[in-house]
C-alpha positions as CSV (number, residue, x, y, z in Angstrom):
1,M,12.6,12.3,-15.4
2,K,14.1,8.9,-14.9
3,A,10.7,6.8,-16.2
4,S,8.3,6.7,-18.9
5,G,4.9,5.6,-20.1
6,Y,1.1,5.7,-18.5
7,L,1.3,2.1,-16.5
8,H,4.7,3.3,-14.8
9,Y,3.3,6.2,-13.5
10,R,-0.3,5.0,-12.3
11,N,1.3,2.0,-10.7
12,Y,3.9,4.4,-9.0
13,G,1.2,7.0,-8.0
14,L,-1.4,4.1,-6.8
15,D,1.4,2.7,-4.7
16,L,2.0,6.3,-3.3
17,L,-1.9,6.4,-2.4
18,F,-2.0,3.4,-0.8
19,K,1.2,4.2,1.5
20,S,-0.4,7.6,2.4
21,L,-3.7,5.9,3.4
22,S,-1.7,2.9,5.5
23,I,-3.6,0.6,3.4
24,S,-2.1,-2.8,1.8
25,H,-3.8,-3.9,-1.7
26,V,-3.1,-7.4,-2.8
27,Y,-4.3,-8.7,-5.9
28,F,-4.0,-11.2,-8.5
29,N,-3.3,-10.4,-12.3
30,R,-2.2,-12.5,-15.2
31,V,1.0,-13.1,-13.9
32,G,0.7,-14.0,-10.3
33,L,0.2,-12.1,-7.2
34,K,0.6,-8.4,-7.0
35,A,0.6,-5.9,-4.3
36,F,0.4,-2.2,-3.7
37,N,2.2,-1.1,0.2
38,P,2.4,-5.0,0.8
39,Q,2.5,-6.0,4.5
40,I,5.8,-7.4,4.3
41,G,9.2,-6.0,5.4
42,K,7.2,-4.1,8.2
43,D,8.9,-5.1,11.0
44,D,12.5,-3.6,11.4
45,L,15.0,-6.1,10.3
46,E,17.4,-4.7,12.9
47,K,15.5,-6.6,15.6
48,Y,16.7,-9.9,13.9
49,F,20.1,-11.3,15.2
50,G,22.5,-10.7,12.3
51,Q,25.4,-12.5,11.6
52,D,28.2,-10.4,9.6
53,I,30.1,-12.7,7.1
54,L,32.0,-12.5,3.6
55,L,31.0,-14.9,1.3
56,S,33.0,-16.3,-1.9
57,S,31.5,-15.0,-5.3
58,S,31.6,-18.7,-5.7
59,E,29.0,-19.2,-3.2
60,K,25.5,-19.5,-4.7
61,L,22.9,-17.3,-3.7
62,Y,19.2,-18.0,-4.7
63,L,16.3,-15.7,-5.4
64,L,13.5,-15.8,-2.5
65,P,9.7,-16.2,-3.5
66,D,8.5,-13.6,-5.7
67,F,5.0,-15.0,-5.9
68,L,4.4,-15.0,-9.7
69,F,2.9,-18.0,-11.3
70,D,4.9,-21.1,-12.1
71,D,5.6,-20.0,-15.6
72,H,6.7,-16.7,-14.5
73,T,8.5,-16.9,-11.0
74,L,12.2,-16.6,-10.1
75,L,11.9,-18.6,-7.1
76,G,15.2,-20.6,-6.7
77,R,17.1,-19.1,-9.3
78,E,20.7,-18.8,-8.7
79,I,21.9,-15.1,-9.0
80,G,24.6,-15.7,-11.8
81,D,21.5,-17.3,-13.9
82,S,19.1,-14.2,-13.3
83,P,18.1,-11.3,-15.3
84,H,19.9,-9.4,-12.5
85,Y,23.3,-10.9,-13.6
86,E,22.6,-10.1,-17.5
87,L,21.5,-6.8,-16.9
88,M,25.0,-6.2,-14.7
89,Q,27.0,-7.6,-17.9
90,K,25.4,-5.1,-20.3
91,L,25.7,-2.3,-18.0
92,Q,29.2,-2.9,-17.2
93,K,30.0,-3.5,-21.5
94,R,28.1,-0.4,-22.3
95,E,25.5,-2.3,-24.3
96,S,22.0,-1.5,-24.7
97,I,19.8,-3.6,-21.9
98,Q,16.5,-3.0,-23.9
99,E,16.5,-7.0,-25.1
100,T,17.5,-8.2,-21.7
101,E,15.5,-10.4,-19.8
102,Y,15.3,-8.0,-17.1
103,I,13.9,-5.4,-18.6
104,K,11.6,-7.2,-20.7
105,R,10.3,-8.9,-17.2
106,S,9.7,-5.1,-15.8
107,N,7.9,-4.0,-18.7
108,T,5.4,-7.0,-18.1
109,G,5.6,-7.0,-14.1
110,T,7.4,-10.4,-14.2
111,I,10.4,-9.2,-12.5
112,D,9.2,-9.4,-9.1
113,M,5.9,-8.4,-6.8
114,R,5.7,-4.9,-8.0
115,P,3.4,-4.3,-11.2
116,S,4.6,-3.3,-14.3
117,Y,7.3,-0.4,-14.4
118,K,9.9,1.2,-16.9
119,F,12.6,2.9,-15.8
120,K,14.8,5.0,-18.7
121,E,18.1,3.3,-19.7
122,S,20.0,6.3,-18.3
123,F,18.2,5.3,-14.6
124,Y,19.9,2.1,-14.5
125,R,23.2,3.3,-16.1
126,S,23.0,6.3,-13.2
127,L,22.8,3.5,-10.4
128,W,25.6,1.3,-11.8
129,E,27.8,4.2,-11.5
130,D,26.8,4.4,-8.2
131,R,27.6,1.0,-7.0
132,M,30.8,0.7,-8.9
133,K,32.0,4.1,-6.7
134,D,30.6,2.2,-3.2
135,I,32.7,-1.0,-4.6
136,E,35.9,1.5,-5.3
137,N,35.4,3.2,-1.6
138,G,34.9,-0.1,0.3
139,A,31.4,1.2,0.9
140,I,28.8,-1.2,-0.9
141,K,25.8,-2.0,1.5
142,P,25.9,-5.8,2.7
143,I,23.6,-8.4,1.3
144,L,21.0,-9.7,3.7
145,I,20.7,-13.4,3.4
146,V,18.4,-16.3,5.2
147,K,19.4,-19.6,4.9
148,V,17.1,-22.2,4.1
149,H,18.2,-25.7,5.0
150,G,21.9,-24.8,4.4
151,S,21.0,-22.6,1.4
152,N,21.6,-18.9,0.9
153,Y,18.9,-16.7,-0.2
154,I,18.6,-13.1,-1.0
155,L,16.5,-10.8,1.2
156,D,17.7,-7.6,0.1
157,G,20.4,-6.9,-2.6
158,K,19.8,-9.1,-5.6
159,H,21.3,-6.1,-7.8
160,R,24.3,-5.8,-5.5
161,A,24.8,-9.6,-5.5
162,A,24.9,-9.9,-9.4
163,L,27.0,-7.0,-9.7
164,L,29.6,-8.5,-7.1
165,K,29.2,-11.9,-8.8
166,L,30.3,-10.6,-12.2
167,L,33.5,-8.7,-10.7
168,N,34.3,-11.9,-9.0
169,L,34.5,-10.1,-5.6
170,D,33.5,-11.5,-2.4
171,Y,30.0,-10.9,-1.1
172,P,29.8,-8.8,2.5
173,C,26.8,-10.2,3.8
174,I,24.5,-9.9,6.8
175,V,22.8,-13.6,7.5
176,L,19.6,-12.8,9.7
177,E,19.5,-16.1,11.6
178,N,16.1,-15.9,13.5
179,I,13.9,-14.3,10.8
180,D,10.3,-16.6,10.2
181,L,9.8,-16.5,6.5
182,K,6.3,-18.0,6.9
183,L,5.8,-14.9,9.1
184,Y,7.6,-12.4,7.2
185,F,5.6,-13.3,4.0
186,A,2.1,-14.3,6.1
187,Q,0.1,-11.8,4.2
188,L,0.9,-13.5,0.8
189,W,1.3,-16.9,1.8
190,N,-2.4,-17.0,2.9
191,K,-3.5,-15.2,-0.6
192,I,-1.9,-18.1,-2.6
193,K,-3.5,-20.8,-0.6
194,G,-6.8,-20.2,-2.0
195,K,-8.3,-21.0,-5.5
196,Q,-4.8,-20.0,-7.3
197,S,-2.6,-22.3,-5.4
198,G,-2.4,-24.8,-8.3
199,R,-0.6,-22.4,-10.4
200,F,2.1,-21.6,-7.4
201,K,3.3,-25.5,-6.9
202,K,7.2,-23.7,-6.5
203,H,5.9,-21.5,-3.8
204,T,4.1,-24.5,-2.0
205,A,7.0,-26.9,-2.4
206,F,9.2,-24.0,-1.1
207,Y,6.9,-23.0,1.8
208,G,7.2,-27.0,3.0
209,Q,10.6,-26.7,3.6
210,L,10.4,-23.8,6.0
């Protein structure tokens, strides 16, 4: 088993249930907006025009909206200052990851939009080894990037970006140039514009830039 704990398997089971029913369930909890089978990323990303580029590891890559309240959100955090980067550091050094910000956030549901989850350490180490093999074989999957006022934001590939930055390797990227983030996250933007909007000031400010 790659995970442990009641909450992990409850949340995993609920997500499978909503997917099987083709239903999306979005709700607020104590840390922000959460969703089972969210209606984002449903469109085939291949329909967007993508430009293949190679970015230097010195380039700044930022994290996109996670729809967590202001005191939990990672929105706008640079990948080198992210929980994902610290996780990669510990895995590279073969040190315990249990006290990292990443694991603590995973356990409390504040790493992203997913409810809390708890994968075993062996799961992360196995993924680390797989990505290292991909790098050695020149087969690392490109990071999907969107630009907001000239800055690069990661749509997909935070862990890969963190690992490449740690190893001081260039980022193979695909820049999606005609994606509308207001439309992409529409279900979630509409939800936070209600009574909870005062706790999403960072997201509201980001939305205003789009």
